[in-house]
N, C-alpha and C positions, 0 to 999 in steps of 0.2 A: 312686564317684568315685575316680579314680586320680591320682596326681601324680608328676611327674618334676621334682625340684628339685635345687638345687646340692648338697644333702646326698648325692646319689648320684654326685657327680663321680668318686669313686674307682672305683665300678662301671663308669662309662662309660670311664674311662681304661684299665681292665683289658681291656675288650673291644676297644679300639682296636688293641691290639698283636696281635690275632689275624689281622687281614686288612687289606687296603687299604680305606680308607673310601669308601663309596658312599652314595647316597641312596635311600630307599625310601618308599613311601607308608605313612601310618599305617594299620595293619591290625589286624584282630581275629581271633584264633585261637579255635577251638572246643575246649573241654576245660578241665581244671583241673590237669593234671599239672605238677609242678614242672619248670621249665626248668633244664637242667643247664648248668654253666659252659661246656661244650664246644659248646653250642648245639643239642644233640640234643633235639628236642621230643617224641620218642617218638611217641605216637599223635595228637598235636595236628595239626589240619589248618590250613594257612596260607592266606593270600589273596594273589593276585598283585598287583603294583603297578598303579596306575591307568593308567599310560602304555602298558600292553599288553605290557611286557617280562616276561620270565620271571625267576624267582629263580635265581640262579647260585651254586653252592657257592663259599664264600669271601666272599660279600657280607655286609654287616651289615644286619640287619633288626630292626625294632621290632615286637614282637608283644605281645598281651594274653593272659595265661594265665588270665584270669578273676579274678585277685587283684591283679595289678600289671602294670605295663609292664616288659618285659624287652628289652634289646638283646642280640641273639645273632648268632652267626656261622651263616650258612646252610650246611647240609650237603646231601648228595645226597638224603637221604630227604625233606627239606623241599621241594626243588625238584621231586621227583616228585609230591608230594602237592598241589602248587599247582594248584588247579582252578577257582577263582572269582576273576574280576577285581574289584579294588576300584574304587570310584567316589567322587569327591569330592562328589557331589550332596548338597546340604543340609548338608554339613559346614560348621560355622560357627565364627567366632572372636568372643570378647568381650574387648575391651581393658580394661585397668585403669580403674576409675572410671566405666565406661559401663554403661548399662542396655540397650543395643541390641546385637543380634547382626548380624554381617555374613557373608554366604555367601562361601565361598572360590571362586576361579575355577579351582582345580586341586588336585592333591594336595599334601599337606604333605611337605616334604623335610627330612631331618635329616642334618646333617654333624657327626658325633660329634667329630671332631678339633678343630673350631673351636667346638664347643658351639652350633651355629647351627641354628635352625629357620626354614625358608624357605617362604613361601606367597604366593599372589596373592589379591586380593579383588575382587569384582565391584562393590562400592561403595567410595567413597573413605573414607580415614581420615587425619586430619591429626595427625601425631605428631612429637614431639621427645624426644631423650634428653639429659639433663644429666649422665649418669653419667661421672665423671672417668676419663680414660684411665689414670691412675696407680693406680686402685683395683684390687683383685683381680678377675680376669676372672670374669664370670658368664655365664649363657646370653645369647644375642643372637638377635634376630629380623631376618630379611631380608624386608622387606615390599615387594611389588610392587603399585602401585596400578593402577586400570583403564587408565591411559594408558601403563603399562609403566615408570613411574619407580620405581626401586628405592631403598629407604632401609634402612640397617642401624641397628637400635636396640640398643645395649648396655645392660646393667643390668637384665636380666630374671632374677629370682630363682627362678622356677619356672614350670612349665606344669601347669595343672589340666585334667583330662579328665573328661567326663561321657559315657560311651558305654554302651550305644547309645541311651539315652533321648533326649537332646537333641542328640547329635552335635556337641557344642560343646567347644572347648578354650579356656582362658583363660590368657593369659600374666600372670604376677604380677610387678609391678615391685618392685625393691629400693627402699627408702625412705631419704630423707635426713631431716634434722632437721625440715624444714617441709613435707614432701610427697614425692611419688613422683619418682624420678629419671627415669622414663619416663612421659610424659604423652601420651595419645591421645584424640582426639575422633572417634568414628565419625559419618559423614555418611550418614543414611538417604536416599540420593539418590532412589531410585525412589519411596518414599512421599512425599517432599517434592514431587516433580514431580506425583504423582497427586493430592495434596491439600495445596496450598500454604496455610499458615495466614497470615491477614492480621492478625496480632496483634503487639504489641511483644515483644521478647525477654524471657526470664525476668528478673525483678527490676527491670523498668523500667516506669514509667508515663509517659503523655504527658498534659500539661496541655491539655485540649480548647480552652481559651481562647487558648492560645499554643503551637501544635504545634512551634514552633522550640525550645522549652525542654523538655529531657528530664531527668527526675529519677530518681535511683536510689531504690528502696524501701529502707527500713531504713538511713537515713543514719548511724545510730549505729555506725559502723565501729569495731571494737576499737582501742584506743589503740596507736599505733606499729605498725600493720600496713598493708601495701599491699592494695588491692582493685582488681584489674584487670577491666575490662569491655570487650567488643567489640560494636560495633553497625554495621549497614548502613543507610545513609541514602540517600534519593532525592536526587540532586544538584540537582533543580529546586526542590523544596519544602523540602528539608532536614529532613523529619520522618522518624522511624523507620519503616521499612517492611519488609514481608516479600515484597511483590510489586512487580515492575518491569515496565513495558511497553516493548518495544523493537521497532523496525521491522527486518524482514529486510533484510540488506545495507546497514545504516546503523549507524555507530558510536553507542554509547550510553555514558553515564557514571553512576557512582554513587560514593558515598563510604563508605569503611571507617574507622571512628573507634575508636581504642583510648584508653581513659581509665583513669586511676588515681584512683578516688574515695576511696581510703584515706588514712591519715594518715602514711604512711611512703613514702620513695622506693623504687621497685622497679628493681633492676638486673638485667641479663641477660634482659630481656624479648625474646621472639621472636614473629614474626608469620608465618603461612603461609596460603596460599590454594589452593583447588582448583576447577577447572572443566575440562570436556573440551576439550583443547587441539587446535585445528584443525591445528597444526603437526605433530601426531603422526598420521601417515598410516595406520598399521596398529597401533592399540592392541590389547593382548591381549584386552580386554573392550570391544568397541565401545560407546560411549555417544554418542547423537545427540540433538540437533544438536551440532555441534562449534563451538567458540568461537575466534575469532581474537583473540588477546590482545595488546592494544596497550600504550601507555605508562601511567605513573602519576607523580603528583607528590605530595609530602608537605608539609603545613604544620602547625605546632604551634599551641598556644594563644596564642602571641605573634604569630601570623601571619608567622612566619619559616619559611623553607624547611628541611625536614629530609630532602631528597633527591628524586631524580627518576630514573626508569629505565624499563625496559619488561619485559614478561613477567609471569608470575604472581608475586604477592607472596611473597617468601621473605626476610624481613628478619632478619638475625642480631641478636645481643645489642645492645639499646639500653636507655636509662634513662628512666623516667618519674617525675618528682617527684610528690609528693602534690598532687592537684588538676590535674595536667597532662594533656594529651591530644595525640594525633597524628591528623590527618585525611589519609587517602590517597585522592585522587581518581583513579579508574582508568577507562580507556577500553577498551571491549570491543566486539566485533562478531560477529554470526552471519550469515555470508554465504549459507549454504544451509540452508533449513528449510522446513517446511510451516507454513501459517498455523495459529496456536494451539498450535504446538509449545512445549514448555517446557524450560528449562535451569536447573539449580540452580547457584548460586554459593555457595561456603562459605568461611569464613575462621575462623581460630582464633588465640588469643594464648596464650603459654606463659610460665611464671614459673620463676625459678631456685629450686629447693627448698632450697638451702643458703645463701641470702642472709640474713645476720644482720640487715640493716637492715630489709628488707621483711617478714621472717619469713613467707615464702611468699605465699600469696594467700588472702583470706578465704573465697572459694568459687570453684570451677571451673565452676559451673553456667552462669555468664554469660561463659565464655571462648570460646564458639563461637557463630557466627551464620551463618544461611543465608538466602538470598532466592531467589525464583523469578522468572526472566525469561520472560514470555510473549511469544512472537514474533507480531508483527502484519504484515499484508501491507503492502508498500511500495506504497500506493495511488497511482495516477496523479493528476495535477492535476485539480482540480475546474474545470469550465467553466461560466461564468455569462454569458449573453448577454442584453442589454437594449436596448430601443429608446431612444436618448438623446433622441429628439424628443418622446416621450410624457412629459407632466408627472406630477403626482401620480397615484397609482393603479398598478394592474398594468401593467408594461411589459416583461415578460419575453418572450423569443422564444416565440411560440406554436407548438404542434405539434398539428395541422398548421397550416402557414402558407398561408392561402387567398388567392389572387391572381387578377386578371383578366389576360388576355394582353397588354393594353395598359397595365397599371399601371406607374407610375414605380418606380424602384429602391427596395427596402426596405433600410434601413441599421440595423445593430445593432452594439453595442460588446460584444465578448467579452473577458472577463478570466479569467486562470488563477490559481488559488491552490493551493499544495501543502501538505498537512498536515505533511509532514516538512521543509518549508522547503527542499526541493531547488530548484535553479535550473530554470526552464522552458527547455528547449532547442529545442523546435519546436512549431508549431501548424499543422495542415493542414486543408484543407476539400476534400471530393471529392463530386461529384454522380454519382448512378447513371444519370442521363439527361442526358448532356452536350449532346444536341441541344436540349433544353429549357432546362437550366441549365448553361452551360459552367463548367468548373473555373476557367478564366482569369477573373480579375476578382472571384472570390468574396472574397478577402482583400485588405485594404489593408496598408500598412506597419505594422511592429511599433512599439508605443509602451510601453516597459516590459514588463509582462506582459499587455498588452492588444493586441487586433487589431480592426480594423473589418471587419465582415462585410457584404457587399453581395449582395443577392438580387434578380436581375432576369431574368425569362424572355426568351428570344430573341423577336425581333419576330414577332408573329403565331403564336407557339407556344402549345400547350396540352397538358395531360396532367399527369403526376406525376413527381416525382424525389425520391429519398431523399438528403438532404445529410448527410454525416457529418463532424463536427468531431473532430479527434484532437489531444490535447495530450500531450507527452512530457517527463518530467523528466530531470535529469542522470544518474540511475541507470537510465534505460531504462523506467521504469514509465509506462504509458500509460492514458489514460481517454478515452472517446469520448462524444460527445453527438450523437444523430441526430434529425433532424426531417424531416417530409415537406412538400414544397412542392406544393400542388395549384393548377394554373393552369387556370382555366375559359376556355372560348372566349368572345370578345366579338364582338358583331355590329357590325363597323366601319361607320361611315356611308359611304354612296356618295359619289362625287365627280362633278363635271361642270364644264364651262366655258361661260360665257354669251357669245354672240356680241357683245353690247354691253351696257353698263350704263346707256346712255341712249338713249331713242327720242324723236325730235322729229317729231311728227305734222303732216301738211300740211293746212292749212285748205281746200286745193283738191283734195285726194284724191291727191296725188302720192306717190311712194315715200318712206317715212320716212327721216330722216337721223340722223346723230349730232350732237353739239353743234357740230362743225366744219362741218356742212352736207354731209358726205359721205353718199351714199346707203347704206343698210344692205343691201348685197348683196356677195356674194363667191363663190368657187369652189363652196362647198357651201351657200351661203346665198342663197336666191332669194325675194325678196319677191313676194307675190301680192296684187294689189289686185282686190277684187271690183267688180262693175259699179256698185254704189251709190256707189263712190268718185268715179266720173266723172259722176254724175247731179247736176247743179246743184240740182235740186229736192229732193234727198235729203240730209238733214243727217248721215246716218250713213255711215261708211266701214269696211268689213270688210277686215282685213289679216291675212296670215300670212307668217311668215318661216321657211323650212325650216332645220332643224339649228340653231335658235337656242340650245338647250341641247344641246351636243354631247358625245359620248363620256361618257354617264352610266354610270359603273362601279359595280357593287354594293359593291366593297371590294377588299381584297387578294386574292391569287391563291387563297387557301383559301376565298374566298367567291364565286368566279367562277361558280358554278352558280346563284346567286340571280338572280331577275328584278328589273327596275327599272321603275318607273312614276311618272307625275306625281302630285302631291298637288293636289287641287282647290283653286284659289285662291278665297278668300272675301273679302268687303268688309273684314274685319278685317285682312287681309294688306296692305292699302294705306293709306298715311297721306298726308295733305296735305303736300306739299313746298313749295308756293309759291302765292300768291294766296289767293282765298277761293272757296268753293263746295263743293258736295257731290260725292261720287264719281260720282253719276249725271249731273252736269253735264259730265263728261268721257267716261265710258264708257256705251255702250249695252249692251255685253256685256263682262264683265271678262276680262282676259287669262288664257289657259289654255295649258299645255303639252299638246301632242297628239302621238300619240294618247293617250287616257286609259287604255288597257289596258296590262297588264304586257308588257314586252319583255325580250329578252336583255340581259345586262350588256354595256355598251359601245355601246348604241344611242343615236341622236340623236332629239331631240324638237323639233318646231316650236312656235312661239309664235303664237297666233291671238287676235284681239280685235276689237272694233268700237268705234270712238271717234266722238265728235260733232265734226264739222268746224267747227261754230260755237262750240265751247268757247272761253272767254276765253283770250287769248294769255298772260295772267299766271298761268294755272292750271297746276299740276304736282302729280302724285302719284307717290310711290315705292311700288312693289309688290314683295312678296317672293314669288318662285316657288320651289317645292320639288319634289324627287323623293325617292322612298324605295325601299328594297330589300325583299326578301321577309320579312326579319326585322323590318321596321318602322323601321329606322334611316333618317334623312333627311339630305339635303343641301339647302342653300338659297342663293339669290343674289338680289340686289336690282336692279331696273330702274326707272329714273325716267322717267316719261312726261310730256312737256310739249307745248305747241302752238307751231307755227311759222307761217310765211306760207302 
């Protein structure tokens, strides 16, 4: 273990006069010869600076002769012997009062004239120096954090080195009456992100029955001393937490609370915070994801404002009375990240080590707090569609939605909900088969965050279509719900028109008429009276009227290939319409459409029957005639038969 302390200030000053001051890497020389004041190392071999430069005669270099660190002037022989480049790999620093080492991001530089040691670190450290500017100058540290922010800490009394075993050097702080002038809290950023503890901060317990109440362990604070504590609380539940969940590209909030649980007022309290700042575009040591740092507000225990601003917390000297606290509500955002990425947020409180009232701080163990923010996906809105016409029981939009080609419109109510409470900006519906399910008319007007969904196949259409519903929130996140509509073919009923719905039969065998007495004949309708109609000795009369059922069509155009044919009329198809008597009192042969065989769609059919001329004039029957297509679908019409003169 070697040390460079302020007791060697005279030695340092002597060497400064030998040449212009420059910086070099902490290096180790091989050998044990005594270093001469002139800087001649004799047979010692030196190591080149880590930045790749060469040693130049006249520079000042720091070397280890195996017994102690020496600051020497580089001569020609040293420059010639420089053969191995130094590296900062695994070179670590341990700050006063810390048990953690932080790896350096580059070489350590020494400026002898200003007694300054400069280095960068790959993980953050929150530091403050209370060393009075009027005090005698000591060593100072120029510290550059991973975001490139430099801070100079005065009041370093010495540097301790452990080479090569641990490759660690430790700055030692000068001490005031009640603590160190320089206070640092190393933040093990990488290990925090890798294994975030979900436990309270040291020295704090949470009442499980009332998580809003947070108590400090060991409340027996020594008389007339301050006891500062810092905590990170979840803004929603207000309980102490180490883990926070936030959505990518959405602001989130948490609370940093600084308390004085001691019995004395603390003056000169300072508060600092670190996280990878998205405003720093090219940090020396990139840390991702980056955080957009928004505003903050402060409120004290009396619910009074104690400030508001923006940026990382860097609060200079303030006072906390015994039992008082400050709560800083901060707003942050991570705009770019992968799902489940983590970012560490760290904050520390510092005390004035020369404050006669507070007498320092009872313990520095609870003066730093860290929390891990786990980044979640900004999920799109959830889409829920239900059938409002269905009562109790399952009424969700089915998948697949099975329909017939002639079904009426199916109506659903679709509602959007967003987990992040973003506004819903749009809702669309699209069909993969617009011939079957057109896009137009799928959605009705918006009502809040709900839309009506209307599903109706095109007339006589069949097949399948994938309907995709897509909801978008205010930050562009989308979510889709897709369902298949299967439309089965339906065998439409055929159609026809009847020449007349009434037939008045003649008791003398003449041509039948309608109710107005007009003969049932026309351009395509020719009544045929058989001979028995004119035989006065025969009570039967056989009649046929051509094209009585005309244009019997199987269905729409997609069914035009089907055939049509009459359905045999049975006694059950006729009902008494007037008078009294049986069906046989009127008909010798029931009415039938002819021919009885299947015909092409669009054919005409005649009506043939035999009635009794002597039937009662008051007797009437209504008969239903039917035709069907190849698929068995039927069409029907009614004809009322009565007797005339």
